C-alpha positions as CSV (number, residue, x, y, z in Angstrom):
1,P,115.2,197.8,-2.8
2,V,111.6,196.8,-2.0
3,Q,111.4,193.3,-0.5
4,Q,108.5,191.6,-2.1
5,H,107.8,188.9,0.5
6,T,104.5,187.0,0.7
7,G,102.3,188.6,3.3
8,S,104.3,191.9,3.5
9,T,102.8,195.3,2.8
10,A,104.8,195.5,-0.4
11,V,102.8,192.8,-2.1
12,R,99.3,193.4,-0.6
13,V,96.5,194.7,-2.8
14,A,96.2,198.4,-2.0
15,P,93.0,199.9,-0.5
16,P,90.3,200.7,-1.7
17,I,90.6,197.6,-4.0
18,E,89.2,194.5,-2.4
19,V,90.0,190.9,-3.4
20,A,86.9,188.8,-3.7
21,D,86.8,185.1,-3.1
22,E,86.2,184.4,-6.8
23,D,89.2,186.6,-7.9
24,L,92.3,184.9,-9.2
25,V,95.4,186.3,-7.5
26,V,98.8,185.6,-9.1
27,R,101.8,186.6,-7.1
28,R,104.8,188.4,-8.6
29,L,107.7,188.3,-6.2
30,H,110.4,189.9,-8.4
31,G,111.0,191.8,-11.6
32,L,109.3,194.7,-13.4
33,S,106.8,192.9,-15.5
34,P,103.4,191.7,-14.4
35,L,103.8,188.7,-16.8
36,A,107.4,187.5,-16.7
37,G,108.2,185.1,-13.9
38,T,104.5,184.6,-12.9
39,D,101.8,182.1,-13.7
40,V,99.7,184.7,-15.5
41,D,100.4,183.3,-19.0
42,P,99.3,179.7,-18.4
43,L,96.3,180.9,-16.3
44,L,95.1,183.2,-19.1
45,R,95.7,180.5,-21.8
46,N,93.7,178.0,-19.7
47,L,90.9,180.5,-19.6
48,G,91.0,180.9,-23.4
49,C,92.2,184.5,-23.3
50,R,93.8,185.9,-26.4
51,T,93.6,189.6,-25.8
52,L,94.9,191.6,-22.8
53,V,93.7,195.0,-21.9
54,V,96.6,196.7,-20.1
55,T,95.8,199.5,-17.7
56,G,97.4,201.1,-14.6
57,V,100.7,202.6,-13.6
58,S,103.4,203.1,-14.4
59,A,103.6,204.1,-18.0
60,N,107.3,204.4,-17.4
61,I,108.0,200.7,-16.6
62,A,105.1,198.3,-15.9
63,I,102.8,199.2,-18.8
64,P,105.5,198.9,-21.5
65,N,106.7,195.7,-20.0
66,A,103.2,194.2,-19.9
67,V,102.5,195.2,-23.5
68,F,105.8,193.8,-24.8
69,D,105.6,190.6,-22.8
70,A,102.0,190.1,-24.0
71,V,102.9,190.6,-27.6
72,N,105.9,188.4,-27.3
73,L,103.7,185.6,-25.8
74,G,101.3,185.9,-28.8
75,Y,98.5,188.0,-27.2
76,T,96.8,191.0,-28.7
77,A,97.5,193.9,-26.5
78,V,94.9,196.7,-26.1
79,V,95.9,199.9,-24.2
80,P,93.2,202.4,-23.2
81,A,95.4,205.5,-23.2
82,D,93.2,207.3,-20.7
83,A,93.6,204.4,-18.2
84,I,97.4,204.5,-17.8
85,A,99.6,207.1,-16.0
86,G,103.3,207.9,-15.7
87,V,105.7,210.5,-14.5
88,P,106.0,213.2,-15.7
89,A,102.4,213.3,-17.0
90,E,103.5,214.6,-20.4
91,Y,105.7,211.5,-20.9
92,T,102.8,209.1,-21.1
93,P,101.0,210.3,-24.4
94,A,104.4,210.5,-26.2
95,M,105.4,207.0,-25.1
96,V,102.0,205.6,-26.1
97,R,102.1,207.3,-29.5
98,N,105.8,206.5,-30.3
99,T,106.2,203.1,-28.7
100,L,103.0,201.2,-27.6
101,A,101.0,202.2,-30.7
102,L,103.6,200.3,-32.8
103,V,102.7,196.9,-31.2
104,A,99.3,197.4,-29.5
105,T,95.8,198.7,-30.2
106,V,95.5,202.1,-28.5
107,T,92.0,203.1,-27.7
108,T,89.9,204.6,-24.9
109,T,88.3,203.2,-21.8
110,D,84.9,204.0,-23.2
111,A,85.6,202.0,-26.4
112,V,86.8,199.0,-24.4
113,L,83.7,199.1,-22.2
114,G,81.5,199.6,-25.2
115,G,83.0,196.5,-26.8
116,W,82.4,194.4,-23.7
117,K,78.8,195.5,-23.5
118,R,78.0,194.8,-27.1
119,P,75.7,191.8,-27.5
120,R,77.4,188.7,-29.1
121,R,76.3,187.5,-32.5
122,Q,73.9,184.6,-32.5
123,G,76.0,181.4,-32.7
124,A,79.3,183.2,-32.1
125,A,81.7,181.5,-29.7
126,A,82.5,183.5,-26.5
127,T,86.0,184.9,-26.6
128,P,87.3,186.2,-23.3
129,A,89.0,189.6,-23.7
């Protein structure tokens, strides 16, 4: 099994992604979920987040775990289907359609980005996504 020790290559952020000084980094040293067993939930709640946009790999394990954990913790989960991947490639659309769509809002990356760029209504409170 992969040993997820602090400072090891197994837990480093992979190139070409760079971590900026202002980025918040939460360590996950065990498990298959990016939420369970970490400080992500209290961090997000303190930031006022109520919606999580779940992207990345793997649609086989990490993405469903993140979506289910988010929903179980009371967040709204949004999945841009074109921003996740799994193996084999044909598995991902079926899993999204038959599983994630039952508990999450399934959309596209363009729709998410368009929602973030839309101007806020006058007097509306800012709601982190």
